[in-house]
N, C-alpha and C positions, 0 to 999 in steps of 0.2 A: 504493500500500500504506500510505503514511504516514497518509492521511486515511480509510482504510477502516474503522477500528475506533473507535467512539465512546468506549469505555472498556475496561478490562481484563476485565470480566465478559463483554462481547460477544465479545472474542477467545477467551476461555476456552470459551464456549458453542460457538463455531465449531470449536475444537480437539476438544472432546468429540464433536461431531457427526461429524467426519471421522476420529477416532481417531488424530490425529497433531498434532504441534506444528511449525510452520515455524521452524526454528532460525535461518535468515537474518534473519527478522523479530525474533526474540527478541534477537539480537545487535545490533539496530539502535537508533538513538537514539529512534525512534518508540516502541518497546516500553518503553524506559527511561522515557520521559515518561508512558506509560500507567500503569506501576506507581507512578511518582512521584505521580500525581494520584489514584490509587484510595484508598479508605478502609480497605484491609486493614491490619491490624497484628498483630504477634505478641505474645502475652502473655509474661510473664517465664518463661523456661524454667527447669527445675529438675531435680535428680536424683531420679528416681522409685524407683530401685533400684540397688544396687551389689553386687559380689561378687568373690571371688577364685577363680581356677582353680588348684588345687594341682598338684604334680608327679605325683600319682596320679590327676589328672583329676576330682577331687571339686570340687563347687561349694559354696563356703562364703559365708555372708552376713557377711563381715567385710572389713577393709582390710589383712589381714595381708600380702598380696603387693604392696601399693602401695609404691613406692620414693620416696625423697626426692632432690631435685635441689639441689645447691649446688656452685658452682665451687670447685675445689681450687687454692688459690694456690701450692701447691708445684709444680703443673704449668703454671699459666697466669698471665700478668700482664695487668692490665686497662688499656686505653686509655679513660679516662673521657670523652674528647671524642666518640669514635665508639661507645662502649658495646660495645666488642669486646675479647675476650681473645685473646692470642697465646700460642703455645707458648713456655715459658721457655727450653728448650734446643734442640730440633730438631723438625721435623715428625714426627708419629707415623703410622706405616703402619696403616691401619684394616682392611685386607683380609686379616686373619689367620684361620687355622683354619677356612677354609670347607669343607675336606674332611671335617672331623669334626663339622660342624654337623648336627643332627637336627631336621627340621621336622615338626611335628604338624598342618600345615595340613589342613583338612577335605577329605575327598572321599567319594564314595559307598561306598567299600570299608572305611572306618573305622567303628568302632562308635560308638554315641551318646555314650559317655563322653568321646570325644576331640573332639567337635565340638558345635555347637549350644549354646554356653555360655549365650546369652541365653534360649534356650528351656528349658533345664534350670532356669535361675534363675526364670523366670516360672512354670513349672509347680510348682516347689518352693515358691515364695512363696504361690501360690494354694492349695496344699494346706495351708499354715499359716494360711490365712484372710486373707492380705494381697494385695489386688488392685491392679493398675495398669491403668487404662483407656487405650486408644488406638485410633484408627481403623486405623492402620498401624503395624506393627513392622518396623523397617528395619535392615539391615546398613549401617554407615556407609560402607564402601567402595563399595557399589553406589550409594548416594545421592550420594556425592561425584562419581562419574563422570557421573551424570545432571545434576547441577547444573552441572558443568564444560561439558557439551555446549552449554549456553546461553550460555557465556562465550567459549569458544574451540573449536577443531576436535576436541576429545576424542571418541574413540569410546566408546560406552556400550552395555552389554548386560546386562540383568537380567531376573529372573523375578518375577512377582507371583503368590502363591498365595492363593486365597480359601477360608477354612475357617470355616464358620458365619458369624458376624458380624464377622470380623476379616480384614485383609489383611496379607500378609507379603512384604516386598521383599528379595530375596536376589541375590547375585552369580550371573552365568551361569557356572557352573563349566566347562561345555563350551567356552565362549569363553575363559575365564580360563586354562584349562589350556594353551592355545596360546601364552600369553605365556612369556617367559623365566623359568621358575619355578626352574630348577636354581640351586644356590648356587655362586658363584664369588667371586673376590676383590672385585669391584665390588659384588656383591649383599650382601656381608658388611659393607660400610662403615657402612651405616645401623644394623645390629644391634649392631656393635661400638661405634659412637658412643654409642648408648643405654646400653650397659654401662659405658662410660667415664664418662658423666655421672651415673650413679646408684649405682655400686658403688665403695666405697673401695678404691683400688688398694694392693697390698702394696709396702712399701719394705724392701728387704733390702740392707744394706751401702751405703746411700745410692743404691741403684739401684731403679727401679720394676720390679715384676713384675706385668705387666698381666693382668687376667682378661678373656678373650674369651668371647663368647656361645657356649653349647653347644647349646641347644635353645630351643624356644618353648612348653614345657609349662606354665610358670607365668605367669599374667597377672592383671591387675587391670582390672575393667570398671566403667564407669558407664553406666547406662541413663538417657538424658536425654530428658525429655518437652518437645516443642514444641507449642504450641497457639495457634491464631489467634483473632482476635476474632470469626471466623465459626464457631467451635466445631469446626474441623478440628484433628485431633491426630495426632502421629506420635511414636513412641518409637524413639530412635536408640541402638543399642548401640555404645559407644565404648571402645576399649582405651585406658587412660590410662597414658602413659609414666612420669610422675613427678608428685610433689606438692611444692610449696615448703614447707619446714619452718617451723613457727611461730617467730616471732622473740620470744623471751622473755629477760628479764634474769635474771642470777644462776641460770642453769640448770646443774646438774651435767652436764658433757658425757658422763658415763657412765650417766646415768639413762635409764630407758625414755622414749621420746618418744611424745607423743600428738599426733595431727593436730588434734583439736578440731573435726572437721568435722560440726557438729551442725545447721547450717542447710542445707536442700536448695537454697537460692538462693546464699548467699554463698560456700560453700566451693568452688564451681566456679571462683572467682577464683584458687584456689591450685593448680589443675591445670596441668600443663606438657606441651606437645607437643615432641618432640625429632626433628629431621630433619638429615640430612647432604646437602649440595648441592655441586655443582661450582663452583669459584671464579669462572670467567668468566661464569657464569649467575646469580650470586647476586641480581642486581637485576631479573631478567626474570620471565616468567610461570611459571617452574618452581616458584615458591612458591604458585601459585594453589591447587593441591590441598591443600597443607598448611594454608593459611589457611581453606579451606572445612572441613577436618577440625576445626580449632579452633572455627570458627563453630558447627558442629553439636554439638560437645561443650561449648560455653560456655566454652572455654579461652582465657584472655587472653594467655598467654605461649607464645611459640614460640622455642625454642632451636635455632639453625642452626649446624651444623658446616660450616665452609668448607673444601672439599677442593681439592687440586691433584692430580688423578688419584686415587690411593689414599691420599694423605697428608693428614692433618689439619693445617691451618696456622693456623686461627683459629676462634673460637667467637663467635657474635653472638646477643644476646638481642633479640627484637622484641616490642613491644607490638602484639598483633593488632588492637586497636581502631584504632590509628593506622595500621598497615600496610594495612588494608583500604581506607582512604581514599586512600592514596598509589597503590595499585594499581588504582584505579577499581572497587573492589568494596565500596562502602559497605554497612554492616550493614543498612540499611533495604531495599536492593535484594535482598540475600541472603534476608532475612526474607520478602519478598513473592514472590520467585522460588520459594522453598521452598513457600510457601502455594499458589502457582499449580500446582506439580507435584502436591502432595497433592490438591488439588481436581480436577485433571485425571484423576488415577488413580481417585479415588472416583466422579467423574461418568461416566467411561466404563464402569467395571465395574458400576455400578448398573444400567446399561441391559442388561448381559449376565448379571447374576446370576440363577441358577436354583435356588439353595439347595443345590446339590451341591458337591463338591470340584472346584474349577476352577483352571486355570493360564493365565497371560497372559505373553506375551513383550514386553519393553519394550526397544527398541534404536534406535540411530541408523541410518537408511537414507538415504544421500545427505545432503540438507540437512533431513531430517525426523526428528523423534523420534517413533517409531511404536509403538503398542501394539496387539497382536492377541491374541485368544484362541487358545491352542495346546493340543493334547492332550499330556498327559504321563502316565506310569505312576505308580501310587501309590508304588512304590519310589523313583522319582526325587524325589517330594515328601518322602518320608521322609528321603532323603539330605540334603535342604536343611533341613528343620525338626526332624529326629529322629523316629523312629517313636513314642517315648513321648509327645512333645508333640503330634504330630498326633492321636493317639488321645485325648489329654487334651482338646484343644480341640474335637474333634468331640463328645465327651461332655459338655463343659462350655463353652458359649459364654461369651465374655468378660463379657457383661452378666449372664448367669445369672439365678437367681431373685431375688425381693425379699429373701429371707433372706441370700443370698450377697452381693448388692450392698451390704448394710448393713455388711459387714465390709471396708470399703475401706481402702486404704493411708492412712497418716496424711496429713492435709492439711498444706500448708506452714505454716498457722497453728499446728497442733498441734506441729510441729517447733520453732517459734520460742517457743512458750509452755511447752514442757517436757512436754506430754502426748504421750508418744512410745511407739510400739510397740517392743518389745524389738529387733526386727530393725533399727530405725533409730537405735538408741542409738550414742553415740560409742564407738568401739572402741580399746582400747589396743594399740599395735603392739609386742607383747611380743618379737617376733623381729627387729625392725629395729635396726640399729646406731644409735648416738647421732649427733647432727649432727656434721658435719666439724669437727674441731678443727685449725685451721690451724697450730697450734704443735706438733701431735702428730708426733713423729719416731720413735716406737717401731715395731716390726715389727707389722703389722696382720694379724690372723687372718681 
């Protein structure tokens, strides 16, 4: 097997011909060398679109629901040698209020307003004359599982829907529903850790009154565009946990804060991914999925809450670029493995494309990552893409007419030179609190 393939293109052609990828080979040193030697490369990824989903499930083109992340030294003390923060007083139990938590996770029985955030945003932006081109539009969670399948034994199951000239990669809700979806104390630790890291906690009579997560209705999203030197492109919808606040001197702590995220390239460096992990596994592969999430969103900072059971005992900040190397997941490998998957999907579906609405199932079967055309009902596709967007894309192919394609989204050069569409202008965070004041001892509202 090691000498069977002359190059990555030959192996890719074999996979497209047989509708499957041999994962044992992908996990081998031979495949690693093939990708190392090939001339594929990824262009600089950038944020093509961003939006906030409000508590009333409206999609707004602003950053109003983005949250800032900054360690509160009233709660944590830092060990500078290990770049780790420990609780100042006692471990904090993160498994609180699970019985009162309300999830708005999408399923086929919910209306369009509660699901399909990226599709609502795409249709809304196109109706305003702002287009984002991509061969594939992907749910990050589905893409993470597919990428992980080539690294470890992760099971993956996803659907690909072909609508006119565009493909859509989504989670397999039927398989996903079989997972442990109900909320319990352990399921709440990640949600409560995010809340702890991004919300100023109240202090009353020198005692903290913690705010625990109540629901997942409000979110902030970044749609990040990856493109290869081979002109393959994929738009990945990423939920952004937090943003590092700007470091500025002589800033009034009570003034309104601006993110200043005007560059579609550079501001990705200020996004933060927040995860909670069990203590005894903090150095093992259970960080792989989080690291790939960061890779897909272009996020360099991973904040890890170290747990002992339900108790938070420490917080660790990791630079993803350095972490990827230590965990044998160099960025160049993830770049090319992503390109391989995108080209495999496009190559297989191109053979099967008949111009109608089509569905394909992509899943791990034994040691193979298999893609097959499967019949689905229109209502099932509407449940994944929303009925409004499905109808919109059927009536308006992404490339559209020459007149439509002339009204493209601002190029990165436009963003950097100041010739910007109003949708891409810097937004003032009028509703966000000021940066943490470490000397602030007053009662916080």
